[in-house]
VOGU-3710 file (C-alpha; in Angstrom, 3 decimals, decimal comma):
1> mseplpredr> -24,225/3,545/-12,637  -26,613/1,839/-10,212  -27,382/3,347/-6,841  -25,091/1,512/-4,390  -27,382/1,875/-1,412  -31,178/1,856/-1,785  -31,958/5,025/0,129  -35,584/4,059/0,705  -34,667/1,197/3,023  -30,846/1,205/3,370
11> rvgllgvpmd> -30,515/-2,538/3,856  -27,222/-4,314/4,556  -26,726/-8,067/4,582  -23,869/-9,151/6,847  -22,122/-12,496/6,407  -19,087/-13,959/8,172  -16,609/-16,351/6,553  -14,246/-17,584/9,319  -11,773/-19,182/6,921  -8,010/-19,533/7,171
21> lgqgrrgvdm> -7,682/-22,355/4,636  -6,100/-20,241/1,901  -2,816/-19,751/3,767  -0,657/-21,211/6,503  -0,881/-18,696/9,357  -3,692/-19,313/11,834  -5,875/-16,586/13,291  -7,746/-14,882/10,452  -10,609/-17,319/10,997  -11,411/-15,189/14,070
31> gpsaaryagf> -11,702/-12,030/11,969  -15,512/-12,039/11,698  -15,888/-12,421/15,446  -13,385/-9,638/16,093  -15,233/-7,281/13,732  -18,595/-8,075/15,288  -17,153/-7,613/18,785  -15,824/-4,207/17,677  -19,386/-3,093/16,953  -19,719/-3,613/13,210
41> qsmleelgfs> -23,491/-4,037/13,216  -24,201/-1,240/15,691  -22,049/1,110/13,587  -24,185/0,395/10,531  -27,398/0,808/12,490  -26,222/4,152/13,859  -25,739/5,266/10,249  -29,376/4,420/9,531  -29,032/0,992/7,926  -31,241/-1,989/8,546
51> vedsgnvgvp> -28,853/-4,892/9,110  -29,573/-8,580/8,697  -26,706/-10,685/10,048  -26,833/-14,150/8,503  -24,128/-15,438/10,830  -21,170/-17,419/9,503  -20,881/-19,939/6,703  -19,555/-23,319/7,760  -15,813/-23,767/7,376  -13,941/-27,013/8,123
61> lpelagsede> -10,999/-27,056/10,479  -7,665/-26,738/8,644  -6,509/-30,008/10,197  -9,453/-31,796/8,562  -9,306/-30,051/5,179  -7,264/-31,075/2,182  -5,294/-34,090/1,052  -1,997/-34,782/-0,654  -3,857/-35,746/-3,842  -5,174/-32,213/-4,434
71> plwrlgavrd> -3,429/-30,055/-7,071  -3,690/-27,075/-4,701  -3,474/-27,087/-0,922  -7,026/-27,428/0,484  -8,550/-26,800/-2,932  -11,718/-28,772/-2,260  -12,443/-27,097/1,063  -11,827/-23,593/-0,292  -14,009/-24,388/-3,318  -16,877/-25,612/-1,142
81> vctdvcgqvr> -16,785/-22,624/1,213  -16,540/-20,118/-1,650  -19,412/-21,825/-3,458  -21,549/-21,380/-0,339  -20,492/-17,725/-0,047  -21,218/-17,156/-3,736  -24,759/-18,465/-3,389  -25,565/-16,379/-0,341  -24,067/-13,192/-1,764  -25,840/-13,680/-5,077
91> etvsggtfpv> -29,164/-13,961/-3,244  -28,389/-10,847/-1,192  -27,552/-8,754/-4,258  -30,564/-10,053/-6,188  -32,768/-8,984/-3,280  -31,571/-5,382/-3,538  -29,489/-5,512/-0,353  -25,917/-4,267/0,044  -23,732/-7,281/0,950  -20,908/-6,961/3,484
101> vlggdhsisi> -18,766/-10,075/3,937  -16,343/-10,395/6,851  -13,292/-12,656/6,500  -11,290/-14,702/6,861  -8,317/-14,817/4,497  -8,528/-13,156/1,090  -9,459/-16,369/-0,710  -13,045/-15,728/0,476  -13,261/-13,039/-2,201  -13,479/-15,773/-4,822
111> gtvsgvaaan> -16,900/-16,475/-3,355  -17,883/-12,879/-2,632  -17,049/-11,365/-6,015  -18,304/-14,339/-8,021  -21,643/-14,060/-6,196  -21,873/-10,340/-6,877  -20,940/-10,831/-10,537  -23,408/-13,697/-10,997  -26,293/-11,572/-9,708  -25,206/-8,633/-11,814
121> rvagektgvi> -25,002/-10,738/-14,984  -28,613/-11,813/-14,519  -29,563/-8,139/-14,222  -27,501/-7,302/-17,321  -25,004/-5,278/-15,285  -21,208/-5,205/-15,440  -19,040/-5,564/-12,332  -15,804/-3,775/-11,471  -13,506/-4,304/-8,500  -11,350/-2,082/-6,313
131> wldahadfnt> -8,691/-4,261/-4,664  -7,321/-2,342/-1,659  -4,353/-4,429/-0,603  -0,596/-4,584/-0,077  -0,565/-7,636/-2,340  -1,825/-8,117/-5,891  -3,196/-11,631/-5,201  -2,698/-12,298/-8,920  -0,685/-15,490/-8,727  -1,790/-18,624/-10,523
141> pesspsgnih> -1,201/-22,213/-9,410  1,786/-22,261/-11,773  3,343/-18,948/-10,657  2,702/-19,075/-6,903  5,866/-19,551/-4,801  3,834/-20,844/-1,840  0,800/-22,544/-3,374  -1,429/-20,622/-0,955  -4,821/-19,813/-2,497  -5,089/-16,499/-0,628
151> gmplatlagr> -2,453/-15,198/-3,056  -4,577/-16,185/-6,076  -8,146/-14,839/-5,699  -7,956/-11,860/-8,041  -6,332/-13,882/-10,818  -8,930/-16,601/-10,253  -11,804/-14,143/-10,556  -10,281/-12,869/-13,809  -10,263/-16,419/-15,167  -6,609/-17,287/-14,540
161> ghpelvdigg> -6,825/-19,927/-11,850  -7,779/-23,507/-11,168  -11,006/-24,353/-13,059  -12,757/-25,559/-9,901  -12,352/-22,039/-8,477  -12,709/-20,029/-11,697  -16,112/-21,580/-12,427  -17,665/-20,737/-9,056  -20,677/-18,603/-9,878  -20,754/-19,653/-13,525
171> egasiraedv> -18,439/-20,954/-16,208  -15,439/-18,728/-16,918  -14,150/-15,491/-15,441  -16,376/-13,516/-13,068  -14,777/-10,180/-13,937  -12,542/-8,661/-16,609  -9,033/-7,677/-15,508  -9,442/-4,313/-17,243  -12,336/-3,607/-14,851  -10,054/-3,973/-11,815
181> vliglrsvdl> -8,128/-1,249/-9,974  -5,594/-2,223/-7,313  -4,563/0,369/-4,713  -1,770/0,225/-2,140  0,490/-2,451/-3,636  3,950/-2,900/-2,150  4,596/-6,659/-2,179  4,188/-8,320/-5,581  5,992/-11,477/-6,752  8,078/-11,273/-9,953
191> qeqrllteag> 5,910/-13,561/-12,072  2,832/-11,958/-10,561  4,014/-8,569/-11,857  4,168/-9,970/-15,384  0,749/-11,617/-15,139  -0,860/-8,458/-13,802  0,622/-6,340/-16,573  -0,362/-8,811/-19,286  -3,926/-8,999/-17,950  -4,438/-5,246/-18,248
201> ataytmkeid> -5,516/-4,417/-14,696  -4,816/-0,919/-13,388  -2,458/-0,912/-10,396  -1,451/1,932/-8,090  1,486/1,063/-5,856  2,642/2,950/-2,786  5,105/4,703/-5,095  2,237/6,401/-6,963  0,527/7,212/-3,684  3,731/8,770/-2,309
211> aygiarvvrk> 4,421/10,667/-5,530  0,949/11,952/-6,390  -1,050/11,662/-3,178  -3,853/9,310/-2,239  -6,597/11,712/-3,344  -5,363/11,791/-6,937  -5,009/8,019/-7,030  -8,558/7,475/-5,748  -9,961/10,004/-8,230  -8,261/8,119/-11,055
221> aienlshldr> -9,591/4,798/-9,759  -13,137/6,154/-9,640  -12,733/7,570/-13,139  -11,435/4,214/-14,431  -14,502/2,364/-13,124  -17,225/4,984/-13,548  -18,559/3,362/-16,743  -19,514/0,175/-14,867  -22,889/-0,619/-13,325  -21,552/-2,079/-10,077
231> vhlsfdldal> -18,244/-1,873/-8,202  -17,130/-4,217/-5,433  -14,576/-3,084/-2,842  -12,327/-5,855/-1,532  -10,587/-4,394/1,522  -7,578/-6,207/2,952  -6,512/-4,584/6,213  -2,862/-5,115/5,313  -3,273/-2,201/2,886  -2,563/-0,101/5,982
241> dpetapgvgt> 0,847/0,198/7,567  1,301/-2,422/10,309  2,036/0,319/12,834  -1,578/1,393/12,325  -3,096/-2,060/11,712  -0,906/-4,675/13,445  -3,417/-7,513/13,473  -3,370/-8,660/9,844  -2,599/-11,939/8,130  0,404/-10,793/6,079
251> pvrggltyre> 1,762/-7,422/7,273  4,061/-5,366/5,026  5,777/-2,165/6,124  5,146/1,109/4,327  1,378/1,043/3,885  -1,416/3,581/4,041  -1,616/5,860/7,045  -4,695/6,174/9,215  -5,845/9,362/7,497  -5,002/8,136/3,983
261> ahlvmemlne> -7,189/5,078/4,558  -10,064/7,213/5,822  -9,750/9,514/2,824  -9,992/6,521/0,475  -13,242/5,490/2,137  -14,653/9,013/2,326  -13,979/9,642/-1,361  -15,503/6,310/-2,365  -18,604/7,173/-0,364  -18,906/10,570/-2,018
271> snivtsldvv> -18,491/8,992/-5,455  -21,478/6,682/-4,797  -19,610/3,945/-6,666  -19,269/1,011/-4,243  -22,144/-1,485/-4,294  -20,710/-4,392/-2,286  -17,873/-5,014/0,166  -15,703/-7,627/1,775  -13,278/-6,993/4,648  -10,511/-9,553/5,029
281> einpildakn> -7,319/-10,667/6,780  -8,030/-9,380/10,306  -5,932/-11,584/12,619  -6,765/-11,038/16,316  -3,869/-13,291/17,403  -1,417/-10,696/16,077  -3,472/-7,709/17,202  -3,318/-5,445/20,252  -6,616/-5,170/22,146  -8,679/-5,629/18,962
291> ttaelavelv> -7,222/-2,413/17,518  -7,294/-3,602/13,910  -10,895/-4,798/14,020  -11,943/-1,502/15,602  -10,075/0,331/12,862  -11,892/-1,745/10,235  -15,208/-0,673/11,760  -14,138/2,983/11,651  -13,057/2,779/8,036  -16,186/0,997/6,873
301> aslmgrriia> -18,192/3,670/8,691  -16,477/6,277/6,504  -17,259/4,205/3,420  -20,917/3,931/4,415  -21,422/7,608/5,070  -20,095/8,729/8,450  -18,790/12,281/8,158  -16,772/14,534/10,407  -19,453/17,204/9,938  -22,860/15,907/8,888
311> lpr> -24,189/17,784/5,876  -27,915/18,321/5,252  -29,388/15,969/2,649
//
């Protein structure tokens, strides 16, 4: 297992992807700005990290993206943005810096994870993924009820999507489904359930969390991925209950509580397993006084090492 954070310099590379092309509800394109306004960079600096903010990648307006001739809605625009993200993230990882990508809808993870995986392949390292989300995002173009790409990124990364998206970062799948653990599921389409089971990914729904407790679920997730060199955390804020995180792209009742979410992050930090991160689906239009973005900053702080009582090193 590689060290997730180089302790000698503690460098973080921040990148914004203001994209809402993968779905139909506007607002998540303002997620990176909301997170920055909530003090994302200053939080990292207070924890002792050197932060380089590369700004935002260019994203076309939804009204100017896509055509009726495309097999998927806005396929070309999503492909181009994710290709840009992939290149920048790959460079960040190859330079020994911890990448943090701020979205944007969850389709940005096609770029984030493919970039991480591409850099890791060059280094001879294997990549796992923790998908913290209310949704499995394991639809394919054939199974998707809506055709929205933000419901397809995990399947795409595992090689089960449109070729123009699957091959971002290199020909074929970026990750193996058996190296994926999903946590917090509570809204999964019928065909998506079958695809996820057939693929061999490990999934913990809210039922398992209710029955066994979040700590046991996270321990099992860490155990499942501990043989891998690198682990990416893809954090969709709708994993939390909408009463706690109202400003998300696709809210679903019955999610993680405030303390459950913090415990997830605290345990992942203690495990030293996470080596890259994206934070997605913050929608300020649906939020109350930037509450959800501020919560995202708090939770990432727990992931990156903030403790209730600081322990001597």
